[in-house]
C-alpha atoms as a printed R data frame, in Angstrom:
    type eleno elety resid chain resno       x       y       z
1   ATOM     1    CA   ALA     A     1  32.031  25.569   0.597
2   ATOM     2    CA   THR     A     2  32.321  24.197   4.160
3   ATOM     3    CA   ASP     A     3  30.277  24.287   7.335
4   ATOM     4    CA   SER     A     4  32.824  26.515   9.048
5   ATOM     5    CA   GLU     A     5  32.768  29.001   6.143
6   ATOM     6    CA   ALA     A     6  28.973  29.059   6.256
7   ATOM     7    CA   GLU     A     7  29.022  29.625  10.008
8   ATOM     8    CA   LYS     A     8  31.532  32.498   9.606
9   ATOM     9    CA   ALA     A     9  29.375  34.091   6.896
10  ATOM    10    CA   LEU     A    10  26.297  33.994   9.129
11  ATOM    11    CA   LEU     A    11  28.173  35.380  12.158
12  ATOM    12    CA   ASP     A    12  29.667  38.178  10.017
13  ATOM    13    CA   PHE     A    13  26.190  38.962   8.701
14  ATOM    14    CA   VAL     A    14  24.764  39.241  12.238
15  ATOM    15    CA   ALA     A    15  27.762  41.314  13.422
16  ATOM    16    CA   GLY     A    16  27.275  43.681  10.471
17  ATOM    17    CA   PHE     A    17  23.986  44.890  11.973
18  ATOM    18    CA   ARG     A    18  25.754  46.333  15.027
19  ATOM    19    CA   ASP     A    19  22.566  46.044  16.998
20  ATOM    20    CA   GLY     A    20  22.321  44.408  20.434
21  ATOM    21    CA   HIS     A    21  18.839  43.105  19.606
22  ATOM    22    CA   LEU     A    22  20.255  40.787  16.960
23  ATOM    23    CA   SER     A    23  22.915  38.413  18.151
24  ATOM    24    CA   PRO     A    24  23.802  34.755  17.699
25  ATOM    25    CA   LEU     A    25  22.569  32.340  20.295
26  ATOM    26    CA   PRO     A    26  25.059  30.161  22.074
27  ATOM    27    CA   ARG     A    27  25.688  26.977  20.173
28  ATOM    28    CA   LEU     A    28  23.635  24.099  21.482
29  ATOM    29    CA   THR     A    29  25.235  20.734  21.496
30  ATOM    30    CA   ALA     A    30  23.103  17.719  20.979
31  ATOM    31    CA   PRO     A    31  22.904  15.477  24.018
32  ATOM    32    CA   THR     A    32  24.697  12.205  23.649
33  ATOM    33    CA   VAL     A    33  22.140   9.466  23.367
34  ATOM    34    CA   ALA     A    34  22.939   5.832  23.107
35  ATOM    35    CA   VAL     A    35  21.360   4.446  19.963
36  ATOM    36    CA   ALA     A    36  19.644   1.154  20.552
37  ATOM    37    CA   PRO     A    37  20.290  -1.487  17.922
38  ATOM    38    CA   GLU     A    38  17.413  -2.394  15.618
39  ATOM    39    CA   PRO     A    39  15.628  -5.490  16.823
40  ATOM    40    CA   GLU     A    40  16.145  -8.636  14.786
41  ATOM    41    CA   ASP     A    41  13.401  -9.667  12.408
42  ATOM    42    CA   ALA     A    42  10.773 -11.811  14.060
43  ATOM    43    CA   PRO     A    43  11.205 -15.497  13.300
44  ATOM    44    CA   LEU     A    44   8.700 -16.877  10.800
45  ATOM    45    CA   VAL     A    45   7.177 -19.895  12.515
46  ATOM    46    CA   ALA     A    46   5.345 -22.536  10.506
47  ATOM    47    CA   GLY     A    47   1.669 -22.719  11.391
48  ATOM    48    CA   ASP     A    48   1.493 -19.112  12.614
49  ATOM    49    CA   ALA     A    49   0.710 -17.140   9.462
50  ATOM    50    CA   ARG     A    50  -1.244 -14.362  11.222
51  ATOM    51    CA   THR     A    51   1.642 -13.433  13.519
52  ATOM    52    CA   GLY     A    52   4.208 -13.846  10.766
53  ATOM    53    CA   CYS     A    53   2.262 -11.713   8.301
54  ATOM    54    CA   ALA     A    54   1.836  -9.004  10.940
55  ATOM    55    CA   ALA     A    55   5.603  -9.101  11.543
56  ATOM    56    CA   LEU     A    56   6.113  -8.681   7.785
57  ATOM    57    CA   ASP     A    57   3.983  -5.486   7.909
58  ATOM    58    CA   TYR     A    58   0.883  -6.839   6.172
59  ATOM    59    CA   ALA     A    59  -1.997  -4.702   7.413
60  ATOM    60    CA   ALA     A    60  -5.240  -3.315   6.043
61  ATOM    61    CA   THR     A    61  -4.547   0.416   6.108
62  ATOM    62    CA   SER     A    62  -7.079   1.829   3.638
63  ATOM    63    CA   PRO     A    63 -10.855   1.943   3.540
64  ATOM    64    CA   ILE     A    64 -12.286  -1.047   1.694
65  ATOM    65    CA   ALA     A    65 -15.555   0.526   0.575
66  ATOM    66    CA   PHE     A    66 -15.821   2.240  -2.781
67  ATOM    67    CA   SER     A    67 -14.811   5.900  -2.569
68  ATOM    68    CA   LEU     A    68 -18.336   6.838  -3.744
69  ATOM    69    CA   PRO     A    69 -21.525   5.079  -2.587
70  ATOM    70    CA   PHE     A    70 -21.995   2.889  -5.686
71  ATOM    71    CA   GLU     A    71 -23.725   0.316  -3.480
72  ATOM    72    CA   SER     A    72 -26.670   2.697  -3.089
73  ATOM    73    CA   LEU     A    73 -27.354   2.872  -6.841
74  ATOM    74    CA   PRO     A    74 -30.401   0.977  -8.120
75  ATOM    75    CA   GLY     A    75 -29.459  -2.403  -9.532
76  ATOM    76    CA   PHE     A    76 -25.986  -2.502  -7.920
77  ATOM    77    CA   VAL     A    77 -24.542  -6.009  -7.473
78  ATOM    78    CA   LEU     A    78 -21.514  -6.694  -5.255
79  ATOM    79    CA   LEU     A    79 -19.243  -9.369  -6.750
80  ATOM    80    CA   GLY     A    80 -16.260  -9.045  -4.400
81  ATOM    81    CA   ASP     A    81 -16.219  -7.588  -0.891
82  ATOM    82    CA   GLY     A    82 -12.569  -6.490  -0.659
83  ATOM    83    CA   LEU     A    83 -12.053  -8.609   2.483
84  ATOM    84    CA   SER     A    84 -11.958 -12.233   1.377
85  ATOM    85    CA   ALA     A    85 -10.298 -11.011  -1.828
86  ATOM    86    CA   PRO     A    86  -8.190  -7.876  -2.178
87  ATOM    87    CA   PHE     A    87 -10.470  -5.985  -4.546
88  ATOM    88    CA   ARG     A    88 -13.988  -4.721  -4.014
89  ATOM    89    CA   VAL     A    89 -15.812  -5.425  -7.274
90  ATOM    90    CA   GLY     A    90 -19.333  -4.581  -8.370
91  ATOM    91    CA   LEU     A    91 -21.728  -4.011 -11.239
92  ATOM    92    CA   ILE     A    92 -24.032  -1.102 -11.953
93  ATOM    93    CA   PRO     A    93 -26.517  -0.815 -14.788
94  ATOM    94    CA   ALA     A    94 -25.327   1.279 -17.739
95  ATOM    95    CA   PRO     A    95 -27.736   3.837 -19.252
96  ATOM    96    CA   ASP     A    96 -27.995   1.756 -22.461
97  ATOM    97    CA   GLY     A    97 -29.089  -1.350 -20.540
98  ATOM    98    CA   GLY     A    98 -25.635  -2.935 -20.330
99  ATOM    99    CA   LYS     A    99 -23.502  -3.254 -17.250
100 ATOM   100    CA   ILE     A   100 -20.562  -1.243 -15.936
101 ATOM   101    CA   GLY     A   101 -17.992  -3.004 -13.787
102 ATOM   102    CA   ILE     A   102 -16.327  -1.274 -10.841
103 ATOM   103    CA   VAL     A   103 -12.994  -2.348  -9.355
104 ATOM   104    CA   ARG     A   104 -11.670  -0.635  -6.217
105 ATOM   105    CA   ILE     A   105  -7.891  -0.556  -5.934
106 ATOM   106    CA   GLN     A   106  -7.463   0.824  -2.441
107 ATOM   107    CA   ALA     A   107  -3.652   0.658  -2.455
108 ATOM   108    CA   PHE     A   108  -0.963  -0.173  -4.987
109 ATOM   109    CA   ARG     A   109   0.899  -2.608  -2.747
110 ATOM   110    CA   SER     A   110   0.105  -6.162  -1.766
111 ATOM   111    CA   THR     A   111   1.123  -5.582   1.874
112 ATOM   112    CA   ALA     A   112  -2.197  -3.755   2.354
113 ATOM   113    CA   PHE     A   113  -3.965  -7.124   2.084
114 ATOM   114    CA   PRO     A   114  -3.200  -9.536   4.960
115 ATOM   115    CA   VAL     A   115  -5.386 -12.218   3.350
116 ATOM   116    CA   LEU     A   116  -2.820 -12.477   0.544
117 ATOM   117    CA   CYS     A   117   0.032 -13.046   2.982
118 ATOM   118    CA   THR     A   118  -1.805 -15.776   4.874
119 ATOM   119    CA   ARG     A   119  -2.723 -17.520   1.600
120 ATOM   120    CA   ALA     A   120   0.849 -17.227   0.307
121 ATOM   121    CA   TRP     A   121   2.123 -18.564   3.639
122 ATOM   122    CA   ALA     A   122  -0.232 -21.560   3.447
123 ATOM   123    CA   ALA     A   123   0.784 -22.283  -0.154
124 ATOM   124    CA   LEU     A   124   4.481 -22.202   0.717
125 ATOM   125    CA   GLU     A   125   3.931 -24.493   3.708
126 ATOM   126    CA   ALA     A   126   1.836 -26.906   1.628
127 ATOM   127    CA   ALA     A   127   4.573 -27.028  -1.022
128 ATOM   128    CA   GLY     A   128   7.204 -27.684   1.657
129 ATOM   129    CA   LYS     A   129   9.061 -24.497   0.755
130 ATOM   130    CA   PRO     A   130  10.919 -22.444   3.372
131 ATOM   131    CA   LEU     A   131   9.156 -19.497   4.977
132 ATOM   132    CA   ALA     A   132  11.357 -16.564   4.042
133 ATOM   133    CA   ARG     A   133  10.368 -12.917   3.784
134 ATOM   134    CA   ARG     A   134  11.127 -12.652   0.063
135 ATOM   135    CA   ALA     A   135   9.336 -15.898  -0.804
136 ATOM   136    CA   ILE     A   136   6.207 -14.813   1.074
137 ATOM   137    CA   GLU     A   137   6.265 -11.319  -0.464
138 ATOM   138    CA   ASP     A   138   6.685 -12.728  -3.986
139 ATOM   139    CA   ALA     A   139   3.910 -15.286  -3.511
140 ATOM   140    CA   ALA     A   140   1.561 -12.647  -2.019
141 ATOM   141    CA   SER     A   141   2.290 -10.292  -4.909
142 ATOM   142    CA   ASP     A   142   1.543 -13.058  -7.423
143 ATOM   143    CA   LEU     A   143  -1.744 -13.748  -5.645
144 ATOM   144    CA   TRP     A   144  -2.597 -10.048  -5.755
145 ATOM   145    CA   PHE     A   145  -2.169  -9.832  -9.517
146 ATOM   146    CA   ALA     A   146  -4.045 -13.121  -9.923
147 ATOM   147    CA   ALA     A   147  -6.937 -11.703  -7.860
148 ATOM   148    CA   LEU     A   148  -7.172  -8.688 -10.157
149 ATOM   149    CA   ALA     A   149  -7.070 -10.954 -13.220
150 ATOM   150    CA   GLU     A   150  -9.870 -13.037 -11.665
151 ATOM   151    CA   ALA     A   151 -11.954  -9.934 -10.921
152 ATOM   152    CA   LEU     A   152 -11.537  -8.719 -14.507
153 ATOM   153    CA   ALA     A   153 -12.463 -12.182 -15.833
154 ATOM   154    CA   LYS     A   154 -15.680 -12.076 -13.748
155 ATOM   155    CA   LEU     A   155 -16.502  -8.685 -15.259
156 ATOM   156    CA   ARG     A   156 -15.807 -10.013 -18.761
157 ATOM   157    CA   GLU     A   157 -18.186 -12.930 -18.064
158 ATOM   158    CA   GLN     A   158 -20.817 -10.351 -17.131
159 ATOM   159    CA   LYS     A   159 -20.236  -8.698 -20.541
160 ATOM   160    CA   VAL     A   160 -19.605  -5.252 -19.066
161 ATOM   161    CA   VAL     A   161 -19.444  -2.364 -21.519
162 ATOM   162    CA   ALA     A   162 -16.882  -0.494 -19.398
163 ATOM   163    CA   VAL     A   163 -14.827  -0.877 -16.235
164 ATOM   164    CA   LEU     A   164 -14.618   1.969 -13.753
165 ATOM   165    CA   VAL     A   165 -11.412   1.808 -11.713
166 ATOM   166    CA   ASP     A   166 -11.903   3.349  -8.284
167 ATOM   167    CA   VAL     A   167  -8.592   4.632  -6.906
168 ATOM   168    CA   GLY     A   168 -10.146   7.351  -4.732
169 ATOM   169    CA   ASN     A   169  -8.211   7.830  -1.485
170 ATOM   170    CA   ASN     A   170  -5.517   5.467  -2.788
171 ATOM   171    CA   SER     A   171  -2.354   6.314  -0.911
172 ATOM   172    CA   GLY     A   172  -0.059   4.970  -3.611
173 ATOM   173    CA   GLY     A   173   2.353   2.127  -3.249
174 ATOM   174    CA   ASP     A   174   4.972   0.444  -5.367
175 ATOM   175    CA   ASP     A   175   5.556  -0.186  -9.073
176 ATOM   176    CA   SER     A   176   2.339  -2.170  -9.361
177 ATOM   177    CA   GLY     A   177   0.615   1.075 -10.339
178 ATOM   178    CA   ASP     A   178   2.619   0.829 -13.543
179 ATOM   179    CA   TRP     A   179   1.918  -2.855 -14.140
180 ATOM   180    CA   MET     A   180  -1.783  -3.021 -13.283
181 ATOM   181    CA   PRO     A   181  -3.113  -0.848 -16.141
182 ATOM   182    CA   ARG     A   182  -1.776  -3.424 -18.600
183 ATOM   183    CA   MET     A   183  -4.148  -5.959 -17.098
184 ATOM   184    CA   PHE     A   184  -7.128  -3.819 -18.074
185 ATOM   185    CA   THR     A   185  -6.196  -3.597 -21.737
């Protein structure tokens, strides 16, 4: 029930062997180390979105390319590169002559897309709103969902017969993995 009872049980167990080859080691005490305080959050300075977004942990951490080489298929058309917008989007011919849309979701979190943070930052500045972590994160998240909606609208305009969602090598993320499927239906 307690640490001292557990320690006594282990020492009694070792002593029960009555063998000099099995014995407890002397207790090691952890060295005393001064714990440095966490640094304060970096200030968010107007006009410096790149530095601010980096300080807010926005970073491209996943491969952008499709997880399979769809680009090498005959008739492939790239609609979105995954750099200027968060999703790589393309079209491939369907066997029946139609088109199949492909959307790559490389990560289920908007912080994997620095372009969203810098756009959110610019929108907040243009609206005269304060640059606060939560405001930037919310605006970037809204832009992320809007980008997916835009990609799906482009595929609808192309009259695709199906949409292939590429989540290969997706490392996961936040609750957006629950919300995004609703956008496809």
